[in-house]
N, C-alpha and C positions, 0 to 999 in steps of 0.2 A: 686801860692797858693792863693785861694780865702779867703778873710778875714772873711766872715760871714757864714761859713759852719757849719753844725752840727758836733757833736763829731765823727760820723762815717766818714764823708767826709774828715776831715783833715787827718785821717789815710790813706785814699786813696791818698790824696795829698802827704803825706810823702812817700808812696810807689812809687809815680811817681818820686819824687826827688831822692830816693835811687836807683832805677833801671834805670832811664833814659829811653832811647829808647829801649824798649823790642822787641826783634826779633819775639816773639810769638804773637804779637798783631794781631787781626783778622781784615782785611780790611773791610770796610763798603762802600757800594754803596747805596745811598738813592734815592728814586724816587723824581721827580720834585715836586710832591704835598707835599711830606714831607719837602722839602727845603722851600717851600713857607710857610708851617705851622710854621717852626722854625723861619722864619723871622718875624712872627707876635707874639711877646711875650705877647701881651694883650689877645690873645686867641679869637679875633673877627673872624678871618678867620680860618676855619677848613679844613680838607681834603675834597675833592669834594665828594658829595654824602653822607657825614657822618652826623650823628646827631649832634645837638649842643654840644659843648664841655662840658662834665660834670665837675663839680667841684670836686677836689680831696676829698676823703672821710675823710682822716686824714692828712691834709696838714702839711708839716714841717714848721719851722719858716720862715716867709715870706722873700723872697729874693728881694733885690733891683734890679732895672732894670740893673744896671751895673753888678751885680753878675750873674743875669740870662743870660745876654748877654755873659759873660765869659764862663758859663757852656754850652751854645749853641755852642760857638766857639770851646770849647774843644771837645764837642761831634761830631761836624762836621769834625774837622781836626784830631782828635785823638792825639793831642799834648797839653801838659800842657801849657796854655798861660803865666804862670808865669815863669817857669823854662825852658820851651822849650823842655822838654823831651817827648818822645812818651809814651802814656798811655798804661798800661798793660790791659790785658783782663778784669781783675777784676775792675780796675779803670774805664775803659771805660763803663763797664756794670753798675757800680754804678752811673756813671754820667747819663746814660740813664734812670736808675730807678728814679733818682732825677728829671730829666725833666718830666718823666711820672707822678710823683706826683705834680710837680709845674706847668707844662705847658701841660694840657690835649690835646690841638690841635696837639701836637707832638707825639701822641700815635702811629700813623701809622709808623712814622720813627723809633720810639723806638722799637716797636714790630718787625719791619724788622731787626733791629740791633740784637735784642735778638735771632733771628733765628741762627745767627752765633755763639752766645754763646752756645746755646744748641747743635749745630752741633759740636763745639769744644769739648764739654763734651762727646758726644757720641763717637767721634773719639778716644779721650783719653781712654775712658772706654774699647773700643774694643781692643786697643793696650795693655792695661794692662791685659786684659783677655787672649790675645795670649801669652804674656810673662809669665803669671802665669801657663800656660799649658806646659812650658818648650820648646816652639818652638822658634828658633832664629828669630829675627826681625831686619831688617836694620834700623828701626826707633824706637828709645827708647822714652818712655813717659817722657817728661820733662816739660810738661805744668803744670800750677798752679792748685790747687784744687779748683774747681768751685762749690763745694757743697753748700757753704754759699750763693753764688750769685744766684744759682738756687732756693734756699730756699727763698731768699729775693724776687725774681721775683714772686714766687707762693704766698707769703704773700701779695704783693701789688695787684696782679691781683685778688686774692680771696677776698680781702677787697673791691675792686671796684665792683666786681660782687655781693657781698653780700649787699653793700650799695645802689647800683643803677643797678639792673639786666636788666632793660629795655634798658638802654643805653650801657651797657658793655657786657652783656651775649652773644649776637649774634656775636659781633666783636671778643671777646676773644675765643669763641668756634670755629669760623671759622679759626682763627689764629692757635690755638692749634691742631685742627684736620688736617689742611693742613700741618703743620710742622711735625706731626707724619707720614703723608703719604710720605713727602719728605725724611725724615730720613730713613723710612722703605725701600723705593726704592733705595736710594743712597747706603746703606750698605747691600743690599740684597745679593750681590755676595762676600761679605767680608768673609775671612777665619774665621771659627768659628761660623758664622751665619747659623742656620739651614735652610733647604729648606722650601719653602712656604707650601709644602704639610704637613710638620711636624708642625702642628698648635700648639700643646701643648708645644713643645720644643721652638718654636719661641716666644710664649707668655711668657714663663718662662724667656727667655733671656731678652726681652725688659722690662718686669716688674721688673727685678732685676737691671735695669739701672735707676738711680735716675732721670735723665733728662726726659726720656720718661715716666717714672711713674708719674712724676710731671705734664707733659702735659696731661696725662690721667686723673689725679685727677682734673686738671683745667677744662677740657671738661666735666667731670662728674658733677662738681659743676654748670657749666653753664646750662647743660641740666636739672639738678634738679631744678634750679631756674626758668626755663621757662616751666616746664612740664605741669603746669596747665593753663598757659596763651597762649603761642605761641611757641610750640616746633618745628614748621616747619622749622625755620631758622637753628636750630642746625642739624636737620635731613637732610635738604637740603645740608648743608656743608658736612655731612657724606656721602651722596650719591655722591656728586661731587668728593670728594676725593677718594671714592671707585672706581669710574669710571676711574680716572687717575692712581691710584697706585695699583690696584688689580693685582695679588693675594698677593703681599707683604704686603698689608694693611689689610689682612683678620684677623690678630690677634687682631687688634683694633676693628673691627666689632664684632668679637666673644666676646671680653671682655665687650664692651658696651652693646651688645645684651643680655648678661647674667645678666648685672646689671639692665637694664630697658627693660625686654622682651616685656611686653604688650605695652609699649609706643613706642618702636622702631618698633615693628611689625605693629602697627596701623598707625603710622606716615609714615613709609617707604612705606606702601601700598598707603596711601593717596597722598604722594608726587609723587610716581611713577605714579599714575593715572592722577594727574594733568599734569605731564610732558608728559604722553602718549597722553592726549587730545591736548596739545600744538603742537604736531608734526603731527597731522592729524585729521581726522574726526572720527566719531564713526562707520563708515561703515566697511565692511569686508575687504576693501583694506588695512587696517592696519595689517591684519593678513597674507597677502600673501607674506611673506618673504621667499625667496628661501633658506636661511640658517640663522643661528644664527648671523653670522657676519654681514649680511645685516640688520638684526633687530637691532643690536647694532648701526649701522650707522644711521638708521632712527630714533630710539628712544634711545638716549644715556643713560638715567638713568635706563632703564628697565633691562639692564644687571646687574647693581649694585643692583637693587631690588632683582633680582633672586639670586645673590650671597649672599646678607645679609640674606635673608630668608632661603637660603640653609644651611648657617652656623647655624642658629637658629633651624632648623628643627629637629636636633638630640635630643635636650632637650626640645624644646618648640613646638613640632608638634601640640599639642592640641590647644594651643593659636593661632597658625597660621591657623589651620583648622577653628576655630571659627570665626576668622577675615575674612577669605576668604568667608565662608558661609554667614556671616553678610553682606559683600559687595554684594554678589550675590543676596540675597533676598531683600536687600535694593534698588537695582537697578530696581526691578520690580514694584516699587510703581507707583501711578498715576501721580505725578508731575515728569516729566522726563526732567531734564536738560541735558546739554552736557555731564557731567561726568556720569550720570546714563546711558545714551545711550552707553557710551564707556566702561562701567564696564565689561560687558560680553566679548567683544573682548579683553579687557585688561587681564581678567582672563584666557582666552583661550591662549593668547600670553605667559603669565607666565607658563602655563602648557606645551606649546610647548617647551619653553626654559629650563624647569627644570623638569625632570622626578621625582625628589624628591617631589616637590610640587604637581605634578599630583597624585602620590601615596598617598600623605597626605590627599587630599580632595576627591578623586574619590569615595570612598565607601560611605561616608556620603552625598556627593552631590547626588548620585543616590538615596539614601534612602529618601532624602528630596524632590525629584521630584514627589510630589503627583499630582493627577489630577488638583487641583486648580493651582499649580505652573506651570504645563505644559500649561494650558490655558493662564496664564499670559505671559509665554514665547512666546506663539503663537501671542498674541496681541502685545508684545514688538517688534517682528521682522516682523510683518505683512506688515509694510510699506516699508520694504527694497526691492530693485529690485531683480528679480529672479537670476541674476548673482551673486549678493552678497550673497544671501541665499545659492546658490550652493557652493560658496567658503567657507562659514561657515560650511556647512555640510561636506565638504572635510576635513576641519580642525578637526572637531569632530571625523570623521572616523580615521584620523591619530592619534589623541589622544587615541582613544579606542585601536588601535593596539599597542600603547606604554604603555597601562595600565597593571600593574601587579597585584596590590592588588585589590581584589573585581571584578576580570574580569568576574567570573561566575554570580555574582549578576547583573553586568551591562548587560550581555547578556540576562539574564532572564527578566530584566526590559524592554529592547528593544522589546523582543519577546512578553511579556505580554501586552505591550502597543500597539504594531502594530497589534497583533492578539491574543486577550485575549482568555483564555481557556473557559470561559463562558461569556455570555452576561451580561454586567453591567447594571442593571435597577434601582439602587438606585439613587434618585435625588441628583445632586450635585457631583457625583462621576465619571460620564462619561466624557471622554475627547473629545475634538473637533476632527472632522474627519480629519482635516488638520494635527493634531498632530499624529494621527495614520498613515497617509500617510507619514509624515516626518520620523517616526520611521521605517516604511517599507522601505523607501528609504535608511535610514542609514544602515539597516541590509544588503540590497542588495549591497551597496557600500562597506560595511565592508567585506562581503564574497569575493567580487571581489578584494579588496585590499589585503586581506589575501592570496588569491590564487596567486596573483602576487608575494608577498613576499616569499611564500613557494616554488613555482616552479622556481623562479629566483635564489634561493639559490644554486641549483644544477648546474648552468651555470658557476660558478667561478672555475678557475683552481686550482689545488692542490698547486701551488706555491704561490697563493695569500693568503690573510688573511682568517681566518675561516669565514664561513657564518654568516651574521648578525642575531642576535637573535630577535625573535618576542615576547616581554613580554606578550602580551595577550595570545598567545598560550602556552607559558611557564607556565602561571598561570592555564590555563585550563587543563593541564596534570593531575592535582590532582582531576579533576571533570569528568573524563571519564564516570564513572558509572552513575552519575546524568544525563549527556547528553544522555546516552543510555536509561535511564528510560523515559526521556521526549520524546525521539525520538519514542519509542515504543507506545506512546499514540496515534499516528496516527491522530493528530488533525490538519486538514486543512494544511495550509502552514507551520505551526510550525515544524512539523516533517521533512519536506523537508529541511528547513534551518539548523536544528540541525544535520541531517544526512550528509549534505554537510560539515558542520563544523567538524564532526567526520572524514570525509575523509581527510580534510586538516590537521587536528591535527595528524592523523595517518601518513601522508606523512612527516609532519614536524618532528615528533618524532620517526622516523623509528629506530628500529622495535617495540619498547616497546608499544607505544600507539596503533598501529595497532592490535597487538595481544590482548591487553587488551580490546579494543573496541569490537572486534569480540567475545572475550570470554563473555563479558557482554551481548551482543545481543543474543548469543546462550543460555545463562543461563536464561535470563529474557523473551524471546519470548514465548508466550503462544498460538499462532495460526500460521498457515502457512503464513498468510499475514504479520505478524510481523517477522516471520523467514525469509521472503524474503528480508528484509532489511539487514540481515547478508550476504546473497548471493550477494546482490548488492554491499555491501561494499567489499567483497572479489573480485568481478569482477573488481572493480576499482583499488584495491591495488595490485592485483596479478601481474600486469605488472611491478611494481617497487619493489615488495617484494616477492622474490622467496620462502622464507621460512616462509611465513605468517602462513599457516596451521600447520606445525610442531611446530612453536613457540606458537600458540594458544593452541594446545593440551597439550604442555608441561606446559603452564600456568594453564590449567584446572587441571592437575595432581597435580601441586604444591598447588593450592588453596584447593583442596580436602584434601591433606595430612595435610595442615596447619589448617584445620578445619574452614576455612573462609566462607564456603558455608553451608547454611542450608539444611536440608534434602529435603525440597520441591524444592529448586533450584537445588540441585544435581540431583534429579530425572528428573526435567525438562530439564537439560542440556543433560542428556543421551538420553532422548526421542528426543530432537532436533537433536543431532548428528546422531542418528539412522535414523531419517526422512530424513536428507540431504543425507546420504549414500545410501538410497533407492530412494530418490527423483531424484537426478541427476546421471544418469548412462549412460553418452553419450560418453564414451571414456576416455582415460588416462588424457586428459586435463580438464575434468569436476571437479567441486568442490567435488562431491561425491566420485569420485575415489581417488583424492588426500587426502581427509579427511580420507578415509578408510586406506590408506597407512600410514598416520600419527598416527591414533589410534592404528593400529596393532603393533606399536613400544612400546606401553605401556599396552599390554594385562595383564601383571602381576599386574600392579598397579590398573587397572580397575577390574581385577578379584577378588581383595580383597573385593570389594563392593558387590560381590555376597553373602557374609556372613553378610551383614549389618543388623542391628537390625530392621530397618524400611523396611517393605515388599515392599513399593513403590520404594525405592531406589534400592533394590536388583532386583526387577522385571525390572526396567528401565535399570540397568546395564546388565541384561541378554539379553534384547532386543538389546541394542547397540552391545554387543559382538556377538550376533547371526548373525547380518548383516555385521559385520566387516570381511574383508578378512583375512585369516590366513597368517602370514608371512612365507617366504620361510625357514627361520631358526629361531628357538626359543630354548632357553636353556631348557634342559630336566627338571630341577628342577622347572622352571616357568610353563612349560607345565603340569607337574604333579600336581602342586598346582591348576592351573586353572581347570583341569579335576576334581579334588577332590571337589573344590568349586562349580563347575557346577552341579555335581551329588548331593551334599548336597542341593543345591538350588532347584533342581528338586523335590526331595522328600518333601521339605518344602512347595512349592507351591501346590503340590499334596495333602498334608495334609490340606492346607488352602482352597482347592476347588477353585482355581483361574484359570479359563480357559486360560486367556491371558498369565499368568505366566507359565502355563504348556506348552503352545505353544512355548513361547520364550525359555524356558529351553530345550525343546526337540530339537528345531532348533540349539541351541548352542552346545549341545552334539553331534549332527550329524555333525555339522561343524568341531568340534574338532576331531571327529573320522577319518575324512579325512586327518588330518595333517600328520599322519604317522601310520604304522602298530602298533608300540608300543603304540601310543595314543589310537588306537582302542581297544587294549587289556586292557589297563588301564581303559578305560571307562566301558567296559563290567565287569571288576572286581569290580569297585566301584558300579556299578548299581546292580549287584547281591548281593554283600555284604550289600548294603543299603537296598535292598528289604527284605533281611533275618534278618535285624537288629530288635531286639525286639521292638524298638520304632516305626518302620515302618510296622511291620507285620500286624497290624490291618487294614492298608490301603487296604490290599489284602485278607481280610477275616481271617487272622491269629489271634493267641492269643496274646494279648498285654502283655507286661511285667508288673507284678504287681508293684505298687509304692513301692519304698524302704522306710523302716521305718526311720524316721528322727533321726539323731544322737543327736539332741538337745531335743528329747522327754524325758520327765522325767519318770523314772521307777516307776511303781506303788509300793508304800510301801517303797520307797528308804529311807524315813526318819524314818522308823520303827526301833527301837532299838532291836537288837538280845538279849541283856541282859534282857530286860523286858519280851520278849517272853519266854525265858528259865525260868525266875522266875515264870511266870504264869504256864508254862508247868510242872515244878517241883512241884508246889503247887497243881496241879490238879491230878497228878499221884503219888501214894505212892510206893516208891521203898525201903521201909524199909525191911531189912533182905535180900536184894539182893546184889550180887556183881557187877551188871551191872549198868552203868550210861548212860543215854540217853540225848543227847543234840539236840536242834533244830538249824540247820545250815543255815536256810533261805530258800527262794524259788528260784529255778533255772528258769530263763527266765521270761517272762511277762504273761504267760498263753496262751490261745488260740489266734491265730491271727485272726483279723477281716476278715470276708469273702470278697473276692475281686470280684466285679462285673465288668467285662471288658466292655468298651464301644463298642456297636455293631452298625456297620454302616449298612445302608440299602443295600439290595442285589444288587439293581441297581447301587448304588455308587461303591460297590466292583467290580462289573463286568466292570464298566467303568474304574476304576483304573487299573484293570488287563489288559484290552484291550489297554489302553494308554501305560502302561509299556511294554507290549509285542510288541506293534507297534514300540516304541523307540528301543527296543532290536533288532528287526528285521532290522530296518534302520541302526543301528550301526554294525550289523553283515554282512549286505549285501550291504551297500552303498546306502540305500534308495530304494531298489528294492522290498521291502516286499509287500506281498499280501496274504491274507488268504482265497481267494476264492476256492482254490483247494490245495490238498496236493502236487501236482507236482510243482506248482508255489511257494509254501512255501519252498520246498526243494531247488528250484533254487535260492531263495533269501538268503539263509543262507550259509555263507562261512564255509568250514570245519575247517579252522584255528580259526575262531571266535567261532564256536560251541565247539571246543576243549578247548578254553579259558574258556567258560562258564562251561564246564564239570569239568575242573580242579578246578575252583573257588568253585563250588558246593561241591566237595569232600573235599576241604580244609576247607570250612565253617562248614560242618556237621561233618566230621571225620578228624580233623586236624592231628591225629596220624597215618593216613593211607598214604602210598606212592602210586604213580601211577603204581608201578610194580605189584600190586595185582589185575591182570585182570582175571586170571583163576578162574573157579568156583570149589570149593572143594566138596567132597561128602556131602550128606545131613546130615550125622552124625557130620560133622565138625561144624555145627551150635551150638552144645552144648558148644563149646569153645568161641563163640562170642555172647552169649546171651545178655550180657550187652550192647555191641555196637549195636546189632540189635534192641534192645528195644529203645535205644537212637535215632537210625535212624527212627524207626517207629513213635516215638513221634514227631520228627522233621517234618516229612511229615504230621502228623495229625495236628500240630499247624500251619503249613504253607502250605495251599492249593496251593499257587503259585508254589511250587516245581514241581508239576505234569506238569504245563504249561512250566516251564523251561526245564523239561526233554523232553517234546515234541519238544521244540526248538532245544535242543541238538541233538535229534534223526533226525531232518531235515537236520542236517549237517553231514551226514555219512562220516566217521565211528566214529564220536566223542563220540557216546554213549558208546563205549567200555571203555572209561576212567571213566565212572560212574558205573563200574561193582560192586564195593564194595557197592554202594548205592542200586543198584538193588537187589543184593542177600540179603542185610540186610533187606530191605523192604519186599522181598518175604519170607524170613524166619519168619518175624514177622506175616505176613498174614497167612502163613501155620500153624504156632503155634495157631493162633486164630481159624482158621476153624477146626483144629483138636480137639481143646478143646471145641468147641461150641456144645451145645445140643439142638439147635433150630431146628425146622422142615424145615425152609427155610432160605435163605441168606438175604431176605429182612429185617429181624429183625436186621441185622448189616449193616446199610446203608453205613457208612464210609468205612468199610472193603470191602464191595461189590464194591463200587466205586473205591477204591484204587486198588483192584485186577484187575478190568476191565481196569483201566487206565495204570497199570503197564504192563500187557500183550500187550495191544495195542501199548504202547510206544516202547516196545522191538521189536514188529513187524515193526513199523515205522522205527526204526533204523537198520533193517535187522539183528537183533540178533536172531530172530525166523523165521522159514519159514512161509508162509502165512497160511498153514493148522493148525499150532499151534497158530499163533497169532489171528486167528479168534475165538478161543474157548471162548474169553471173552464175546461173544455175547449171550452165554447161561448160564452165571453164575447166573443170577437172576432167572432162572428156576430150579435150582438145590438145593440139600441139602448141608449143610456146609461140610459134610465129602466128598461129591463128588467134591466139589471145591478144597478141600485139595488134593484129589487124582490127579486131573488135574494139579494143581500147582506143585505137586511132579513130574509129568511126564515132565513138563517144566524144573524143576530143573535138572532132569536127562539128558535132552537134552543139557542144558547149560554146565553141567559137562563134557559131552563127546565132546561138540563142543564149546570150550572156545571162548569168544568174543575178538578176537584179531584184531587189525587194518590190519595186514598182509593178512587177508583173504578177503579183499575188493579190487576190481579192478576198475580202473578209465576208464570211457567210454568217449573217446574224442568227440564222436558225440553229446552227451548230456551234457558233462562237469560235470558229476556226478559220484560218487562212487557207486558201487553196489556189491552185494555178490552172488556168484553162489553156491546155496545150494546143487546142484548135486554133488559137490565135498565132501560134508560132509557124515557122516554115514547115513545109511538107515533111513529115517524118519518114516517108517512104524512101527518100533518096539516101537516108542514113542506114537503111536496112539491107542494102544490096550485099554488103560483105557478110552480114549475119545470115542471110538466106543462102549465100554461096557456101558458107561453112556448114550449114544444116544439110544442104544438098550433098556435099562431099561426104558427110558422116551420117547419111540417111539411115544406115543400118543400125546405128546406135542412138541417134537423136530423132528418129522419125516420130516417135510418140510425143516429143516435146515441141514439134513444129507448130502446133496450134497455139502455143503461148506467145508466139512472136508474129502474130498477124495483127495488122493495124485495124 
């Protein structure tokens, strides 16, 4: 027991005496320098390379030389020199603390001994943690509680650092940070210690341990004391320890970085750059590391720099970004020292080793590369050899391929710099030609490198790992539309680069990007030259994507249904699809043929756009569907909807006077009519019904339907009070003495309807519409063989079945209550029972002149006119009644009735319902009086009554392929000509030359 110790030290001595040789004492091995230091009690000689020994901040009562020698002996031997007992851990530690206070040159030996104290504390802490979790352990924690010792160590070191930071901060910080690294690595595999990847759990574990928390606080105090003077020593120690003990040391880096983010980021980069310069020159050979492992061997601290910045990037990415940008722009100054020259290679190496740092800085770095900065970069590297420049360009290309954030902006920067869209003439903004050439070279190498990465991905076998991702292309997946827009500008080499990039992107992201790129090109192309880019893209991708066109058409349908396309783009898409289907028709392998097959699968979806409110969209859809091949099988409901939409669209474009729309609509209906006989009948039905619809009647010279009175129109006088009216009425009329009372009950209706003046189209327009409609009807009736040059060719063009369909539709439209069985003609007296129906039929023919043309079409398809019997006799009855009641001297004064009579008789003759001698009588109607016309029509009625128009009376001629009627089998025609001959005899002076046409 030493006689002159403080009050705390005698207690330590008493503990030594009580316990004697403690088996838990921690063995100490001291370095030779520490031994020499302890042998110099005066403090003249310190550890090699150390600063002069500082005086203790608050020294205990001075020890004599004998007492100091005894303390040194006890510290070195671990035995109490008085009693000969082995010192406990606490006694030994307090002896070391006393020497640290009284003998500063012994600090290295003391700090080395304290490592064991902290190690013992950590080991005890982990054992207690395991026991507290209920897990059995072969080793039970029986060590002393070292909390007070750890607290004393912190108090002493903190006091030293506070009083003299220049002498103590660097030493203590290096000791504390290295000790934390050793403890983290030593106990990393211990049960209960989280894995290094679980950073939050690991940080929570070590910060809950008093020993490691104390070391962290000591280091934090040291760094705080030197942060304004020279923090590099602390940061260097942090980097060295991180290199040795990563990744178990990452929790220390994370905590310190969170406490001093700006300082750590700045100084870590600065120290890393210094170390980078020490291991080589600023040339590009520093960058050519075949792998990260090689880079770590060549530049030891750069891996630690990457790791520390990677930990800080999650919360302090903005600070890291600003520091990196500051380093980059600072290196471009005029005064270029060794570090300035190495800054850009250093930053490139950081980016190669850390994708996180690359993503942090890439976007802002590209934005900061203004023309002035680019020219500075050119001057900065102008002196490098060509080989070094090529190496650096290769590194830049590699980094671009690994760039994810801001990839599209980077691409546009390179393209705009290498080949600007417009010539830059503003002074000070133009870049050097060498800069443009460098960007051109980078783009070419980038495309070449991407091509290798993309096409080499398919060479790996299925058993190997999945293909390696290309972050640059992964980011560009979201910018396919922008790439297509830029490609379609067709500006010099720019569009070639971006078109090649679209191909690589489509192959890389098969099949989504391929169909998307083709979709956008088809949607945005406005000329054949632009559209050729879509065909070129398909030509390249078709070899590796068999379902490219079906996927593209499906995407078109989805985009249209989702409403993502504007009306202008939708119309342009349909026009381009139609152009390609017409453009390339070179066999089943051509794009046009394959595209037609793909479009035919979605006829129902595209057919809905025939009813689009925008005429341009509807017309473009009609064009596309008209050139699309019909599928072999289509659902009846879809086909019927398509036919109905096409018929509605046809009348719509006819109303709008659109020649191209009429052409497309007609072609579409003709194409649909060839799908099946049922489709042909449905088309004829919708066309006839549409032509007779009141809304379309005026297109063909008919009477338009008067506008309906709006239901929201207010009734005139609706606010008039009936009570007031009756009061005035009773006051005006005297009913006194009368038993009657008269009341005013209001006004029924609104009064007279305003006169309706229908819109009258020009006769030329009406004739054109009728000709267009009949031409379409003939093409649908006879498969496109229509011709109106002669009656014989017209008959040959009309199919009997199609004509029958038209006849049935006419009857159903005009007389829906009549069945097809009423073909026989009743006696003339029977018309008294059908007066109302006959008047309705006559009015229908009068309001719709197109009916006569349709009757002629039906007559051409013999014997289909027989099915219009009810219409013929209703119209004839109406005309006979008119001529019988007429008191005019000639028939010219009733022009419509004269024309209708002539057309009716001629039509019946064309349909072989009348023999030629009777059908020719219409030629003289305009020369006769009304009563004479009535007599002639009556004779026709008698003939029809005796010779009913039945289809059974027609015979098929195999030679001509037509049906004809043999009138010789009917009753004697001569008895029906008596009236005709009498009329001719009466008007022999005017009709004598025509008498030869009425001979049997």
